[in-house]
DOGUTOR-777068 format. One record per residue (C-alpha): residue in one letter; z, x, y. Coordinates in steps of 0.02 Angstrom, whole numbers, plus 50000, padded with zeros to 5 digits. Layout:
DOGUTOR-777068
AZXY;...
***
This chain:
DOGUTOR-777068
M498275582950886;G499585570350939;N501335567950874;Q501325559950702;D503225558750683;Y503405541050752;N503125524450663;F501275520850690;E501355503950603;A502675497850725;A501705504450875;W500115495850816;A500965479550771;A501745478650944;T500005476651019;Q499485462450904;A499735444450955;P500285434150804;A498785425950723;V499015407350695;G497905392250665;R496035395050683;R496265413450727;K497305416650571;E495965408850462;A494595418850550;H495545434850508;R495735429150328;L493885424950312;A493355441650388;T494485450850265;A493705441550119;M491955445450182;R492395463950194;R492915463350011;V491265454949964;I490275468350057;D491305482149977;H491025475449801;L489185471449830;V488735489649867;Q489715496249719;V489835483949575;A488445481849446;A488715463049432;P487555453249316;E486105443549389;A486915426649355;D488475431249454;L487455438049599;A486425422049601;A487985411149600;A488755421049742;A487145420349843;D487035401549817;A488825399149876;L488595410150030;E486965401550076;R487845384750067;Y489245391050178;A488005398750302;D487135381750311;R488815373450339;L489235385050483;A487515382450558;R487925363950584;Y489225368250717;P488715370950898;V488495389050950;S489865394851068;R489675410751169;S491245407951270;Y491975425351279;E493715427151207;G494345444151261;F493225459351239;A492085465851102;E492295483751163;T493885492451218;A493075502051361;N492595485851448;A494375479551460;G495295492051568;D496805485451473;T497385492551307;H498295476251267;A496775464951286;F496075453551151;F494835462851037;D494635451250887;H492735451650895;S492485470450911;P491285477350778;L492455492450759;I494235485850777;G494045466850774;M495105458350641;A493955443150648;N492355453350634;P491875457550453;L490795472050515;A492365481250573;P493225493350449;P494365489450550;I495085503950651;R496905501150702;L497305508150875;A498965511450960;V499395518851129;I500685532751117;G501165538851290;D499585545551373;R498585546051211;V497745534151091;E497935535550903;G496825527150775;R497015524950587;V495615519150473;I494965520250296;F493065519150286;G492505511150123;V490915513950024;P489855502450136;Y490005515950271;E489355530050161;G488135543250222;P488215559550122;P488865555949946;G490715552049958;H490775554250147;V490645543750305;H488945541150386;G488895551150548;G488265536150645;F489815526250602;L490915540750656;A489985541250822;A490275522550845;A492115524750801;F492305538650929;D491475527651060;E492775514251027;V494285525751017;L493795535651173;G493435518951258;M495225513751225;A495825530351297;Q494825527951456;S495605510651473;L497255519551499;T496635522751676;G496635503951707;S494775504151749;P493525494651641;G491995505151606;M490445508751504;T489945524051404;G488895536251504;T488735550351378;L489485553551207;A489385570651123;I489935572650941;R490235589050850;Y490295586950662;R491335601150593;K491295595950410;P490965580250307;T492245566350334;P492865558450171;L492725540250124;L494195530850049;K495515541750133;E496515537950289;L495765545850443;F496755549950599;F495945548350772;D496775556150923;A496065553451098;R496535556551278;V495875556451456;D495495574151516;R495175570251698;V494445557651820;E493135562151949;G492685547352058;R491955534051943;K491785546351798;I493165546351667;F493125561551550;T493875559251377;H494105569851221;G494535565451042;T494635571750864;V494625564150691;S495545572450549;C495915569450365;E497475576450284;G497745587650435;V495985594850439;V494895590750590;T493185584950530;A492385580350697;E492735579950883;A491965570951030;D491845571151218;G491415555451312;I491075551751495;F491385533651545;I490815525951708;A492065514351791;V491305497151819;G492125482351903;H492605466851802;E491335456851903;R489915466551818;F490455460851646;M490755443151707;A488985442851774;M488315448651605;A489245434851515;E488685421651639;Q486875427151620;I486945424451432;T487795407651454;R486415401751572;K485085406151444;E485875395151308;
***
């Protein structure tokens, strides 16, 4: 595992552009929505309160639906696609501060490695009291994707192999550690682990295929033409 003696919070904060205006409010809204999801899967609220909340959310969904749909791409929704560890990832479903689906995982580059910190709440439960293996796989894909971006080459996941050593706890801070093992042509080989309180619970190996920025631009343009 990597060196845990430095100030992770400072390293992570250094990669975050200050959120102001619309972006700040998007972060705030996503955080509130995460709280709603967390409570909804745990709390035995009475029917009347559930109905009131559903009514309010339906009204807000209708309000949002009145605005024009915009698929203009701000940054990247996946770290592997960037080829830049300091890119804009607000919409990522794993690390995006403006995406309520994200736990979110906080990532920082430390030398030639990537470290991630996250607490998975009850909405991510698989075995009782533990993280669903599918969410761990998705987390590894994102963390290893950030590691492969250290090469400066944007890419896409070719293969991802997960070894689950033991159940990974919910509601405790997890520590991801990832690195690039080697590069062979367009193939970027990565390795990572996740641990809790010093115990490794799973490890992963990923092979990413380097892809030029023009490939992702073409994908975005194709979607824009369809709208």
